[in-house]
TIBAMAR-565972 format. One line per 4 residues: their letters; for each residue x, y, z of C-alpha. Coordinates in nm, 4 decimals. Layout:
TIBAMAR-565972
a	X,Y,Z | ...
***
This chain:
TIBAMAR-565972
mkap	9.5405,-8.7428,-1.2188 | 9.1471,-8.7527,-1.2164 | 8.9410,-8.4266,-1.2576 | 8.7220,-8.3645,-0.9387
lqdr	8.3523,-8.4903,-0.9284 | 8.2218,-8.1481,-0.9580 | 8.4289,-8.0624,-1.2221 | 8.3663,-8.3850,-1.4352
aaak	7.9542,-8.3071,-1.3731 | 8.0238,-7.9194,-1.4704 | 8.1686,-8.0607,-1.7588 | 7.8885,-8.2841,-1.8610
pasp	7.6669,-8.1753,-2.1511 | 7.3024,-8.0570,-2.0562 | 7.0412,-8.3038,-2.1520 | 6.8223,-8.2456,-2.4457
lira	6.5254,-8.1421,-2.2459 | 6.7606,-7.8773,-2.0635 | 6.9593,-7.7638,-2.3743 | 6.5512,-7.6769,-2.5421
akfi	6.4615,-7.5174,-2.2638 | 6.7716,-7.2598,-2.2324 | 6.7285,-7.2120,-2.6350 | 6.3181,-7.1390,-2.5981
aalg	6.4100,-6.9124,-2.3066 | 6.6654,-6.7636,-2.4873 | 6.4412,-6.6693,-2.8107 | 6.1781,-6.5556,-2.5788
rnir	6.4315,-6.3018,-2.4028 | 6.5561,-6.1785,-2.7677 | 6.1906,-6.1428,-2.8726 | 6.0924,-5.9021,-2.5596
qnlg	6.3984,-5.6779,-2.6104 | 6.4269,-5.6624,-2.9902 | 6.0091,-5.6195,-3.0509 | 6.0804,-5.3102,-2.7476
qwcl	6.3571,-5.1623,-2.9528 | 6.1912,-5.1789,-3.3005 | 5.8534,-5.0311,-3.1737 | 6.0460,-4.7558,-3.0455
avar	6.2264,-4.7129,-3.3611 | 5.8680,-4.7217,-3.5534 | 5.7309,-4.4724,-3.3233 | 6.0315,-4.2449,-3.2635
ppqa	6.0295,-3.8804,-3.3628 | 6.0832,-3.8126,-3.7542 | 6.4650,-3.8113,-3.8390 | 6.4072,-3.6656,-4.2196
qisr	6.1703,-3.4225,-4.3678 | 5.8833,-3.5883,-4.6006 | 5.8002,-3.3690,-4.9108 | 5.4284,-3.3204,-4.9608
pppi	5.2041,-3.5639,-5.1546 | 5.2184,-3.4493,-5.5280 | 4.9055,-3.2543,-5.6773 | 4.8277,-3.6006,-5.8845
aiva	4.7714,-3.7735,-5.5534 | 4.5159,-3.5230,-5.4336 | 4.3282,-3.5180,-5.7595 | 4.2941,-3.9057,-5.7512
ivat	4.1576,-3.9141,-5.4222 | 3.8973,-3.6712,-5.5135 | 3.8474,-3.8087,-5.8516 | 3.7620,-4.1350,-5.6296
laai	3.5550,-3.9770,-5.3740 | 3.3474,-3.8354,-5.6719 | 3.3329,-4.2522,-5.8136 | 3.1917,-4.3485,-5.4813
vasm	2.9288,-4.1213,-5.4823 | 2.8422,-4.1802,-5.8447 | 2.8483,-4.5510,-5.7904 | 2.5989,-4.4956,-5.4880
flid	2.3531,-4.3147,-5.7497 | 2.4249,-4.4887,-6.0847 | 2.5289,-4.8243,-6.0605 | 2.4989,-5.0168,-5.6955
aast	2.1415,-5.0798,-5.7644 | 2.2001,-5.2272,-6.1267 | 2.4868,-5.4128,-6.0158 | 2.3240,-5.5876,-5.7345
dwar	2.0597,-5.6668,-5.9756 | 2.2910,-5.8362,-6.1934 | 2.4620,-6.0321,-5.9281 | 2.1546,-6.2067,-5.8458
hlph	2.0894,-6.3568,-6.1953 | 2.4309,-6.4592,-6.2330 | 2.4957,-6.8428,-6.2781 | 2.5475,-7.0576,-5.9784
wfte	2.8694,-7.1832,-6.0860 | 2.9749,-6.8440,-6.1511 | 2.9023,-6.7307,-5.8419 | 3.0699,-7.0363,-5.6632
efel	3.3758,-6.9753,-5.8421 | 3.4139,-6.6351,-5.7109 | 3.3231,-6.7295,-5.3818 | 3.6697,-6.9257,-5.3619
itna	3.8447,-6.6301,-5.5056 | 3.7157,-6.3726,-5.2807 | 3.8860,-6.5629,-4.9812 | 4.2097,-6.4401,-5.1163
gesg	4.1238,-6.0867,-4.9688 | 4.1310,-6.1765,-4.6188 | 4.3750,-5.9877,-4.4158 | 4.5012,-6.3174,-4.2476
wvlv	4.6710,-6.4645,-4.5414 | 4.8959,-6.1654,-4.5297 | 4.9231,-6.0535,-4.1876 | 4.9730,-6.4003,-4.0021
pcgl	5.2927,-6.4710,-4.2264 | 5.4115,-6.1218,-4.1773 | 5.3777,-6.1147,-3.7920 | 5.4970,-6.4470,-3.7409
lvlf	5.8064,-6.3632,-3.9588 | 5.8729,-6.0490,-3.7321 | 5.8334,-6.2604,-3.4593 | 6.1177,-6.5167,-3.5782
faal	6.3446,-6.2634,-3.6566 | 6.3260,-6.0949,-3.3145 | 6.3865,-6.4231,-3.1653 | 6.7076,-6.5046,-3.3717
tspa	6.8502,-6.1261,-3.3456 | 7.0929,-6.1497,-3.0473 | 7.3908,-5.9163,-2.9114 | 7.6160,-6.1968,-2.9660
lptl	7.5940,-6.2008,-3.3258 | 7.8461,-6.0364,-3.5663 | 7.6938,-5.6848,-3.6387 | 7.6333,-5.7411,-4.0278
tqgv	7.3916,-6.0747,-3.9260 | 7.1891,-5.8360,-3.6830 | 7.1720,-5.5822,-3.9639 | 7.0262,-5.8542,-4.1963
laal	6.7819,-5.9584,-3.9638 | 6.6880,-5.6016,-3.8622 | 6.6537,-5.5243,-4.2232 | 6.4231,-5.8156,-4.3121
aarf	6.2310,-5.7369,-3.9965 | 6.1825,-5.3979,-4.0465 | 6.0336,-5.4891,-4.4267 | 5.7714,-5.7317,-4.2725
gflf	5.6894,-5.4952,-3.9972 | 5.6117,-5.2357,-4.2817 | 5.3840,-5.4749,-4.4485 | 5.2184,-5.5799,-4.1564
laig	5.1167,-5.2161,-4.0273 | 5.0618,-5.0919,-4.3930 | 4.8025,-5.3803,-4.4357 | 4.6720,-5.4003,-4.1213
tpgl	4.6209,-5.0495,-4.0351 | 4.3755,-4.9656,-4.3115 | 4.2273,-5.2784,-4.2365 | 4.1147,-5.1997,-3.8546
fati	4.0075,-4.8588,-3.9521 | 3.7871,-5.0018,-4.2272 | 3.6620,-5.2804,-3.9793 | 3.5750,-4.9845,-3.7249
vkrl	3.4214,-4.7462,-3.9806 | 3.1877,-4.9836,-4.1844 | 3.0430,-5.0640,-3.8412 | 2.9847,-4.7186,-3.7382
igra	2.8400,-4.6321,-4.0815 | 2.6240,-4.9262,-4.0592 | 2.5294,-4.9943,-4.4622 | 2.3168,-5.2901,-4.5250
rpym	2.4947,-5.5249,-4.7784 | 2.3616,-5.6225,-5.1327 | 2.2088,-5.9534,-4.9925 | 1.9913,-5.7869,-4.7276
dmhg	1.7541,-5.5394,-4.9308 | 1.5620,-5.7991,-5.2216 | 1.4339,-5.4708,-5.3747 | 1.7975,-5.3292,-5.4708
dpft	1.7883,-5.0310,-5.2249 | 2.1454,-4.9193,-5.1777 | 2.0460,-4.6672,-4.9172 | 1.9654,-4.8657,-4.6337
yvpf	2.1875,-4.7570,-4.3420 | 2.1449,-4.8797,-3.9567 | 2.4404,-4.6981,-3.8095 | 2.6253,-4.8119,-3.4780
awrp	2.4312,-5.1511,-3.5640 | 2.7944,-5.3502,-3.5298 | 2.6462,-5.6376,-3.7299 | 2.8284,-5.7971,-3.9902
eyas	2.5032,-5.7800,-4.2240 | 2.5254,-5.3922,-4.1881 | 2.8775,-5.3525,-4.2333 | 2.9207,-5.2868,-4.6138
lpsg	3.1127,-4.9692,-4.6500 | 3.4118,-4.9824,-4.6945 | 3.4673,-5.3286,-4.8236 | 3.7094,-5.4604,-4.5870
hatt	3.8613,-5.7291,-4.8536 | 3.9029,-5.4514,-5.1071 | 4.0856,-5.2421,-4.8391 | 4.2839,-5.5255,-4.7444
aaat	4.3710,-5.6057,-5.1472 | 4.4357,-5.2449,-5.2249 | 4.6817,-5.2017,-4.9228 | 4.8888,-5.5132,-5.0157
alai	4.9013,-5.3921,-5.3808 | 5.0478,-5.0540,-5.2922 | 5.2773,-5.2364,-4.9892 | 5.4312,-5.5170,-5.1925
galw	5.4796,-5.3076,-5.4926 | 5.6542,-5.0270,-5.2523 | 5.8831,-5.2855,-5.1715 | 5.9226,-5.4891,-5.5029
prtr	5.8107,-5.2092,-5.7742 | 5.8102,-5.5244,-6.0700 | 5.5214,-5.6620,-5.8748 | 5.2911,-5.3618,-5.9090
gvmw	5.1127,-5.4638,-6.2209 | 5.0373,-5.8408,-6.0947 | 4.9287,-5.6975,-5.7248 | 4.7012,-5.4418,-5.8622
lyal	4.5658,-5.6908,-6.1152 | 4.4808,-5.9176,-5.7566 | 4.3452,-5.6104,-5.6325 | 4.0712,-5.5560,-5.8823
vimf	3.9900,-5.9231,-5.9165 | 3.8897,-5.9070,-5.5314 | 3.7203,-5.5864,-5.5711 | 3.5065,-5.7866,-5.8379
srvv	3.4555,-6.0760,-5.6160 | 3.3007,-5.8945,-5.3663 | 3.0445,-5.7743,-5.5979 | 2.9917,-6.1034,-5.7784
vqsh	2.9221,-6.2635,-5.4405 | 2.6756,-5.9965,-5.3156 | 2.8538,-5.8919,-5.0279 | 2.9049,-5.5354,-5.1660
hpsd	2.8283,-5.2673,-5.4080 | 3.0662,-5.1502,-5.6213 | 3.1021,-4.7909,-5.4263 | 3.1869,-5.0305,-5.1097
aiag	3.4873,-5.1715,-5.2859 | 3.6185,-4.8634,-5.4372 | 3.5897,-4.7084,-5.0915 | 3.7640,-4.9806,-4.9605
alvg	4.0521,-4.9499,-5.1920 | 4.0669,-4.5912,-5.1251 | 4.1131,-4.6500,-4.7554 | 4.3527,-4.9136,-4.8113
avga	4.5851,-4.7361,-5.0702 | 4.5633,-4.4064,-4.8951 | 4.6420,-4.5992,-4.5362 | 4.9495,-4.8147,-4.6990
alvr	5.0686,-4.4716,-4.8286 | 5.0684,-4.2975,-4.4859 | 5.2260,-4.5916,-4.3275 | 5.5194,-4.5932,-4.6049
rwfa	5.5531,-4.2229,-4.5614 | 5.5617,-4.2731,-4.1725 | 5.8573,-4.5367,-4.2156 | 6.0061,-4.2943,-4.4591
arrl	6.0288,-4.0011,-4.2448 | 6.2118,-4.2423,-3.9730 | 6.4591,-4.3438,-4.2291 | 6.3202,-4.7285,-4.2068
vfca	6.2829,-4.9266,-4.5280 | 6.2087,-4.6335,-4.7574 | 6.4418,-4.3431,-4.8642 | 6.2838,-4.0020,-4.6927
rdls	6.3659,-3.8119,-5.0829 | 6.1919,-3.9962,-5.3224 | 6.0072,-4.2914,-5.0885 | 6.1838,-4.5489,-5.2863
aysg	6.2626,-4.8557,-5.0693 | 6.6335,-4.8992,-4.9700 | 6.8098,-5.2464,-5.0958 | 6.7165,-5.5250,-4.9214
pslr	6.9452,-5.8237,-4.8447 | 6.9612,-6.0802,-5.0823 | 6.8031,-6.4345,-5.0438 | 7.1643,-6.5867,-5.0372
rsla	7.2451,-6.3266,-4.7352 | 6.9308,-6.3589,-4.5515 | 6.9501,-6.7454,-4.5539 | 7.3290,-6.7254,-4.3995
avgr	7.1953,-6.4848,-4.1511 | 6.9185,-6.7044,-4.0414 | 7.1134,-7.0300,-4.0475 | 7.3906,-6.8553,-3.8375
alge	7.1661,-6.7113,-3.5971 | 6.9851,-7.0384,-3.5323 | 7.3409,-7.2110,-3.5053 | 7.4684,-6.9652,-3.2335
awtd	7.1550,-6.9931,-3.0239 | 7.1447,-7.3644,-3.0351 | 7.5525,-7.3540,-2.9755 | 7.4596,-7.1382,-2.6436
arrp	7.2202,-7.3695,-2.5284 | 7.4310,-7.6865,-2.5300 | 7.6924,-7.5072,-2.3186 | 7.6687,-7.6101,-1.9362
***
């Protein structure tokens, strides 16, 4: 006996276009739901008590502030004159190197990965797979906030302070200020590139401690490059590093207080999923989403 025409039509697989539309719609729903839940998790009240910063951290901040002031009076003018007499080929090389301090190199991949994991995470997945995807999203979400937050702060403050960049003053006066100018040429203090580099070094080093040496070397090179290309005085770079490091450290403490990514007791990072388990979770989530889209 033949099946009714309606039953046969219902059992017929959907066209590729319809399957793709259902697949994209399901991912969109997941993004809305998961991003909302994850934002609430980050913004929720603290779940654990965090100890005060150690005295050495306070001493380091005070010493850095003193170094910024000393640099303004003792080093900034001389460093600008030094940078102006560097060989052209040397400056050109550092024009390329300094681009590695732009925040987009880190923020864009981290933001896209958070969206990717949000799109894949579905209640229909096994609990373990959901946990792996959520753990990955939390780590890249931490990197995004730890680097983006101090960067945003520096972007606003530097335009309110209005310090002239070294290339603006041919007399080498490091004390030229036009407050509230909101113009790039009067946005020298603090250095945004140095802020991003220091925040990146601290944030990545917090998640993967073995990378700390390499990451702080990267931060120092970026800070030096900003002086070489005459975009910043040394005091600007030091101030940017202070803003980036303190900002990333505060975001780390914020996450730890909510038992996200870091342990509240000593601020160490929780063990994350291995690469093999991460790839398996992503593969399973993609497979489940596509299988659901194929259903009539």
